[in-house]
C-alpha positions in Angstrom: 13.5 44.9 -44.5 11.1 45.5 -41.6 13.2 43.1 -39.3 16.4 45.0 -40.1 14.8 48.2 -39.0 13.4 46.8 -35.7 16.3 44.7 -34.7 18.7 47.6 -34.0 16.0 49.4 -32.1 15.3 46.3 -30.0 19.0 45.8 -29.2 19.4 49.5 -28.3 16.5 49.3 -25.8 17.4 45.8 -24.5 21.1 46.7 -23.9 20.3 50.1 -22.3 21.5 50.4 -18.6 17.9 50.6 -17.4 16.9 47.3 -19.1 20.0 45.5 -17.9 19.4 46.6 -14.3 15.7 46.0 -14.0 14.4 43.4 -16.4 10.8 42.3 -16.2 9.1 39.2 -14.6 8.7 36.3 -17.0 6.5 33.3 -16.2 8.4 30.0 -16.2 5.7 27.6 -15.1 2.4 27.5 -13.1 0.2 25.1 -11.3 -3.4 25.0 -10.0 -4.7 22.5 -7.5 -6.5 21.6 -4.3 -4.8 20.1 -1.2 -1.2 19.1 -1.1 1.1 18.4 -4.1 4.7 18.1 -5.2 5.3 19.9 -8.5 7.4 18.8 -11.4 10.9 20.1 -11.6 11.8 23.4 -13.3 15.0 25.3 -13.9 15.8 28.9 -12.7 18.6 30.6 -14.5 18.7 33.8 -12.5 19.7 34.4 -8.8 16.4 36.1 -7.9 13.0 34.8 -8.7 9.4 35.0 -7.3 6.6 32.7 -6.4 3.2 34.3 -7.1 0.5 32.5 -5.0 -3.2 32.6 -4.3 -5.0 30.5 -1.7 -8.8 30.3 -1.5 -9.0 27.6 1.2 -10.0 28.1 4.8 -6.8 26.6 6.4 -3.1 26.7 6.2 -1.0 27.1 3.1 2.7 26.4 2.8 5.1 26.3 -0.1 8.6 24.8 0.3 11.5 24.9 -2.2 13.7 21.9 -2.8 16.7 21.3 -5.1 17.1 18.4 -7.5 18.6 16.2 -4.8 15.6 16.7 -2.5 17.3 19.1 -0.1 15.0 21.7 1.5 16.2 25.2 0.7 13.5 27.6 1.9 9.8 27.9 3.0 9.0 31.3 1.4 5.2 30.9 1.9 3.6 30.1 5.3 0.1 31.3 5.8 -2.9 30.3 8.0 -5.6 32.1 6.1 -6.8 32.7 2.5 -5.0 35.4 0.5 -2.6 36.1 -2.3 0.8 37.6 -2.7 4.4 37.2 -4.0 7.3 35.6 -2.2 10.9 36.3 -3.1 13.3 33.4 -3.5 17.1 33.4 -4.3 19.3 30.8 -5.9 19.5 29.3 -9.4 19.4 25.7 -10.6 16.8 22.9 -10.8 14.0 23.3 -8.3 10.7 21.8 -7.3 8.0 22.9 -4.9 6.1 21.1 -2.2 2.7 22.6 -1.4 0.8 21.8 1.8 -2.6 23.3 1.8 -6.3 23.1 2.7 -8.5 24.2 -0.2 -7.7 25.5 -3.6 -4.6 27.4 -4.7 -2.6 28.6 -7.7 1.1 29.1 -8.1 3.3 30.7 -10.7 7.1 30.9 -10.8 8.5 34.1 -12.3 12.0 35.2 -13.0 13.3 38.7 -13.7 14.8 38.8 -17.2 16.2 41.4 -19.5 14.8 41.5 -23.0 17.9 39.8 -24.3 17.7 37.0 -21.7 14.0 36.5 -22.4 14.7 36.3 -26.2 17.4 33.7 -25.6 15.1 31.7 -23.4 12.3 31.7 -25.9 14.7 30.7 -28.7 15.9 27.8 -26.5 12.4 26.6 -25.8 11.5 26.7 -29.5 14.6 25.1 -30.8 15.3 22.6 -28.0 15.5 18.9 -28.5 12.4 16.9 -27.8 12.2 15.5 -24.3 12.4 11.7 -24.2 9.3 10.3 -22.5 9.9 8.7 -19.2 9.4 4.9 -19.2 6.6 3.3 -17.3 7.9 1.8 -14.1 4.7 0.1 -12.8 1.0 0.1 -13.3 -1.9 -1.3 -11.3 -5.7 -1.2 -11.8 -8.9 -2.8 -10.6 -12.6 -2.3 -10.2 -14.8 -0.9 -7.4 -13.7 -1.6 -3.8 -10.9 -0.7 -1.4 -7.3 -1.8 -2.2 -3.7 -1.5 -1.1 -0.5 -1.9 -3.1 3.1 -1.5 -2.2 5.8 -0.3 -4.7 9.5 -0.3 -4.1 11.3 2.6 -5.9 14.9 3.6 -6.1 15.7 7.3 -5.5 14.5 9.4 -8.4 11.8 11.7 -9.7 8.6 9.7 -10.2 5.5 10.9 -12.0 2.3 9.3 -10.5 -0.8 9.2 -12.7 -4.2 8.3 -11.4 -7.4 7.9 -13.5 -10.9 6.6 -13.3 -12.2 4.6 -16.3 -15.9 4.7 -15.5 -18.6 7.0 -14.3 -17.8 6.9 -10.6 -15.0 8.3 -8.5 -11.8 7.1 -6.8 -9.7 8.3 -3.9 -5.9 7.7 -4.1 -3.6 8.0 -1.1 0.1 7.3 -1.3 2.6 7.4 1.6 6.3 6.9 1.7 8.7 6.3 4.6 10.3 9.4 5.9 7.6 11.9 4.9 5.4 13.7 7.4 2.3 13.6 5.3 1.0 11.8 2.1 3.0 11.8 -1.0 -0.1 11.8 -3.1 -3.7 12.6 -2.0 -6.1 13.0 -4.9 -9.8 12.4 -5.8 -10.7 11.6 -9.4 -14.2 12.1 -10.6 -15.9 10.3 -13.5 -13.5 9.5 -16.3 -11.0 11.9 -15.0 -7.2 11.9 -14.5 -4.8 13.6 -12.1 -1.1 13.4 -11.4 1.5 14.3 -8.8 5.2 13.7 -8.3 7.3 11.7 -5.8 10.8 13.1 -5.5 12.6 10.4 -3.6 12.8 6.7 -3.2 11.8 3.8 -0.9 8.6 1.9 -0.3 5.5 3.7 -1.7 2.3 2.5 0.0 -0.8 3.2 -2.2 -4.4 2.9 -0.9 -7.4 3.2 -3.2 -11.1 3.5 -2.5 -13.2 3.5 -5.6 -16.8 2.8 -6.9 -15.6 2.5 -10.5 -12.8 1.0 -12.5 -9.5 2.8 -12.1 -5.8 2.8 -12.9 -2.6 3.9 -11.2 0.7 4.3 -13.1 4.3 5.3 -12.2 6.7 6.8 -14.7 10.3 7.7 -14.4 13.9 6.5 -14.0 16.4 6.4 -11.1 18.2 9.7 -10.6 22.0 9.1 -10.0 22.5 12.3 -8.1 19.7 11.4 -5.7 21.0 7.8 -5.3 24.4 9.1 -4.3 22.8 11.5 -1.8 20.8 8.7 -0.2 23.9 6.5 0.0 25.7 9.3 1.9 22.8 9.7 4.3 22.4 6.0 5.0 26.1 5.2 5.0 25.7 2.6 2.2 27.7 1.9 -0.9 26.6 1.3 -4.5 27.4 -2.4 -4.1 25.0 -2.7 -1.1 22.2 -1.2 -3.2 22.6 -3.6 -6.1 20.4 -6.2 -4.5 17.7 -3.7 -3.8 17.7 -2.5 -7.4 17.3 -6.1 -8.6 14.3 -6.6 -6.3 12.6 -3.4 -7.5 12.8 -4.3 -11.2 9.2 -5.4 -11.1 8.3 -2.0 -9.6 6.4 -3.5 -6.6 6.7 -5.6 -3.5 4.0 -8.1 -2.6 3.2 -7.8 1.1 0.6 -9.6 3.2 -1.9 -6.8 2.5 -1.3 -6.9 -1.3 -4.4 -6.2 -3.2 -6.7 -5.0 -0.4 -6.8 -2.8 2.7 -9.8 -2.6 4.9 -8.4 0.5 6.5 -7.7 2.4 3.4 -10.6 4.8 3.9 -9.4 5.7 7.4 -5.9 6.1 6.0 -7.2 8.6 3.5 -8.8 10.6 6.2 -5.4 10.7 8.0 -3.8 11.7 4.8 -5.7 14.9 4.7 -4.3 15.9 8.1 -1.7 18.6 8.5 1.5 17.4 6.9 3.7 20.3 8.0 6.7 19.7 10.2 8.4 22.5 12.2 7.0 25.1 9.8 8.1 23.1 6.8 6.1 21.5 4.0 7.9 18.3 4.9 7.7 16.8 1.4 4.0 16.2 1.4 2.3 15.8 -1.9 -1.0 15.7 -3.6 -2.0 15.1 -7.2 -3.2 18.0 -9.3 -2.1 18.2 -12.9 0.5 21.0 -13.5 -0.1 23.6 -16.2 3.3 24.3 -17.8 4.0 27.6 -19.4 6.5 28.2 -22.2 
C-alpha cells in the first residue's frame, strides 16, 4: 500500500515542468589515477553532460573526448596548474577520455537527468544482461630484468592489464605508431595490478623493467566500426587486411629485439614526457584502474 501512495507523488514531482527542465547531475562513471591514461568507454544518453575534475600534480593536465571510432571531439580541460572544476561537454553516444597529466587526478562524468530518466537508467542497469567477458588476446610474463615485446593488434578497444607477482616493482611502457605519447605508462608495486586501454590498432611496442616476476595481458576483440574507419583513412579494403588479420592471430610479432631491450629504461623516461600535440591529449594513455559507478 505504501508504494501506491508514493508512486503518484513521485510521478507528479518528476513530471512537473521544473523537473523536466532542470534535472539533476547523475554520476555515470569515475576514475582516479596518476599520469596519463585512456579510460574505458561509456555511454552518454543526453546532449549535455559534465566532466568533474581534480588535479593535484604540479604540471599540465588535459582531458580529451573521443567517440567510439577514435575521432577526437573536444578538449574541454586544458590546465597548467593544480586545481579542480567542471567542464561542460555536448553530444551523446559512446565516448572515452584520454588524460594527459603530471601527478594525481580524479575524474567523474555526470549527466543531467530528470527523475524519470534517472529511474529508467537505474532499472536498465539492474535488469540489463550480463556483459560477456572479453577474450584474452595475448599474454606475456617473465622474471626480473628489462624486456621488450611487440604485439600486432587489429583496430579495436583493448584492455591492457599489468601485474607484479612478487614483492618488488615493475614499470610498464607501451607505445603505438601514430600516437604522440605512450599508450600505457604505469608502475606496479609489490603484488599489485593496474590497467589501461588502447583504443586503436597496429603494432604495440611494450617495454618492461622489473625486479620481480610480472605479467602483461591483453583482452578484447576487433571492433568492426574502427576497422572500417582505418580502411577509409589508409585507402585499403577488407581483402587487403585479411593477411594482416591472419598474421595477428597469435597476438604478437617476433622482432629482432623480442624478449629484451637494453634501452627500455630510457624509453620509460621518454614516455613520461609531455604527450600533448597542438593543445590536444593526442591519444596518450597510462594505466590506472577505473572505478565504475552504477
